[in-house]
C-alpha positions, 0 to 999 in steps of 0.5 A: 547601802546597796550591799546592805539592802541585798544582804537584808533581802537574802537573809533567809538564804544560807548560800550564794544564789544567782537568779536569771530570767531563763535557763538559756541565759543561766546556762550560758553563764555556767558554760562561760565559767567552765570555758574560763576554767579550761582556758586558765588551766591551759595557759598554765600547762595544766589539765582541767578536771570537771565533774559533770551531771546528766538529766535535762538540767545541764543539756543547754550548758552542754549545747553552749559548750559545743557551740564554743568549741565549734565556733570559738575554737574552745578545745577540750584536749586538756580536759578530764571529766568525771561523771556523777553517777550511772544507773545500776545495772546499765549497759552503755548502749542503752537509751537511758545510759548516762554514757550514751547521754553524755556522748549524744549531748557533749562528748561526740561533738567536741575534741575531748580525748576518750581516755580522759572521760570517766563515768561509773560503770553500770556493767560491773559484777556486784562484787566488783563495785566496791573496788571500782568506787575506791579506784574512782575516788583515787583517779579523781585525786590523782588527776588533781581533784575536781576544779568544778562540779556541776550539779542538778537537784532531784525532788527528793533533794538528792545531788548525784544519786545521794538520796535522803539519809546519805551521810555528808562524808559519803564517798562513791558507792552503790545506792538504792534509789528513792521511790520518787526518783524512780517515778520521776525517771519512769517516762525515760524507761517506759514505766517505773517498773523498768527503772533500776532500783540502784545506781553508782554515785559520787558521794557528798564527801566526794562532791565537797572536795571540788574547788567550786560547785555550781548547782543548777535548777530550772522550772517551777517543778524544782521551786519547793525543793530549792527553797528547802535546800537554800533556806531550810535547816541542814538535814539528811532528809534533804541531802542538798542542804549539806551544801550550806556547809561549803563556802564554794557553792553557788546555786544558779536558778531561773526565775521559776526555780527561785520563785518560792525563795522568800525574797521572791515569794513573800518579799514583804518579809525582807524589804520595803515593797512597791505595793501594786495591785497584784502584790497587795492581793498576794500578800493579803491572801498569804496573811489570811492563810498565815493567821487562819482568818477570812480576809474581812477579819484581818486587823492592823495588828495582824498586818503589823505582826507579819511583816506587812506594817508598811502596807497597812501604813501606806494603803490602810487602814487594814479594813479598807485593804481587806474590802478591796481584795475581797471584792477583787476575788468576788469579781473573779467568780462567774457562772458565765465563762463565756460572758453573761448576756445583757449584763454589766460586765465592768466587774466580770472576768469576761465580756458580755458581747457578743452574747454567743461566742465562738470558743476554741478549746485547745487540748494538748493531749486527747483528755486534757480538755475534760480533765482540766476544764470539763465543767466549764466546757460543758457549761459553755455548750449548755449556754449556747456558745459555738464551742470547738475542741482541738486535740493538738496531739494524738497522745499515742505514746500513753496507751498500754501495749495490751490495749493495742492487742485487745482492740485488734482482736476485737477488729478481727472478730468483728470483721469475721462476724461480717463475713469479711476476710481477716487474713491481712489483719491477722498477719498484722496482729502477728507482727505486732504481737511478736514486736511487743513480746520482744520490745525493750523499754522505750523502744520506738513502736511500729507505725501500726502500733502508733496508729492503733494507739492514736485511734484509741485516744481519738475515739475516746476524745470523740466520746468525751466531747460528744458527752459534753454536748459537742457536734462532731463537726466541731471536733478537730484532730490536729496531729501536730507533727512535732509529737509524732515520733513514737518516743518520749523525746519529741521532734523540734517544733517546725513551721508545719506545726504553726501553719496547722494551728494558724489554719484552724484559728482562721477557720474558727475565728474564735472570740475565746481561746482556752489553752493549757497553761501548765508550765511546770515542765519546760520540756513537756508537751503542754508548754510546747503546744502553748507556745505554738498557739502563741506563735500562731496568734502573734502572726495572725494578729498582724493581718487578721482583724478578728484577733483583736477581739480574741481573748485567751484563757489558760487552764490547768488541772491535770498536774497542778492548779493556779495560785489563788492570787493569780486566778482571774476567772473562777467557774463554780461547779455544782455537785451535778456538774462535778458528776457530769465532768467525771463522766466525761473523763471516764470516756477516756478508758485507756487513761482510767485506773493506772495510766502509762505515765502517771507522773508523781501523782498516783491518783487517777486523773478524775480523782486529781481533777475533783480534789483540785477543784474542790480544794480551789473552792475550799480556798476561796471559802476560807478567804471568806467567800461563798462555799461552792462544791468545786471550782475551775480556775483560769488566768488570762494571757495578755498578748 
């Protein structure tokens, strides 16, 4: 019976999928599978042939393999490796080279023989690539074929660099990269314009010859493409769907990457559910969207025709369920994000008391506060709360070099107008100008450049916070040490980061904390900054009484928004408040127009924010609630 239940639950999935609580557990499972292959082949006196991938996804697998080598004596001397791909053109000593990536993350830490390492050559003359690719295929065959191929997946659905349009029988070849792939790689290269337009990659046909294939994916960022790859129709538009044709494929996912698969996203379509409050709310909102009706107009027939008959039977009739969910949503809406004084707060998202709260807004970068919750920020100040803002990092990697020169030129001219000596400043300017002229993509900036970029972001943050009504003494710049590397890859979080955060929390003793809850990128600054706050609060909760009365609200908005069913506080904004929020965002001039790292969304930050806020309001309205101009959304973190 258990097997039949599992088959029913996974009936939308067209290949084998294993889901783990987090990427660390999943990565260890994959590493142990690799170790098992190596040991089994070694016992037979044979060499293991592994197909390896690059990028953030397999890094933890490689860390575990290194640990197995160092602590459990796993030997790689009988291992031959073939990497999937390499950018073209690409020198092996470049920071973005997959040769360098593999060496830093795996090869330099294990006992593999250098002659057994094979990676596509990004230095070839173009006329030599075709012959090299044929030789690469022959080398794999001569080695006995791939025992195991490790894959990640790009948001275009590419495996290796087999972009949409790749043939299922394609071999190793030179390909042109999709624009989305290049945008995703832009941070590694210091801008999309520096990302190569081509790459050498194993073909889908080459990958298919492996005796076993494991595709790994972590984080919400990959959830939508995983759903297409696992449940969608086979299509050249999503090359990963070709893996459905192979009987030896397993997708290894964390819960976030698997979250849009039917069995997790809409489980009522595949099994009987235990209907708790949250699942009922999610299902009813989904049904409303599915049939394009407001919640209060949903019928028993709608429930029965869309896989929700069990809910209607157990908790119905439908109208009673509708009323309950409608009221839940209505109670999330408040114009008093700090709590409404002298009001019954039993149905409100925030407490009425104390009437005037100490509020601490944490902003990972110097503009996340106004972009993501600028309207709420302004309203909290207007309603008389003691609001503090804490900018956790300097944001000094996200300023154009040309702005650095412009600001120093201004400083030189200003000092001259005051009759000051500018010789030292001019000497620094010449040094910086020379460095920028010779700078390669992702070179670490001079300390003087980092400082100027940090000063630019700082003055903009002050202007934005002042515009929101904040006093200067309530503006805090934390400059957390983990961030101050001058490069994309940041240092690990240390005790100092946590202590700086604890000190500020002890100083303010907030009743409310607002923090960026954007976890789409597990290696991004937002999630690192959030985890530092949680660690600091968990420590303080052991000794500090005020923490027992401190609530933490998560905000989003710069990159994504919360799903409607998960929102616990929705703050409506009037047209005038939307305009005030826009002006606060405009104070961040270095991020205006085209920011250094726009991600895959080419809209300006203020446009993203306004459109997301208006979309949230429209979704509420479509469910049958009031029609507001815009809404900012929050979810409470439970300690």
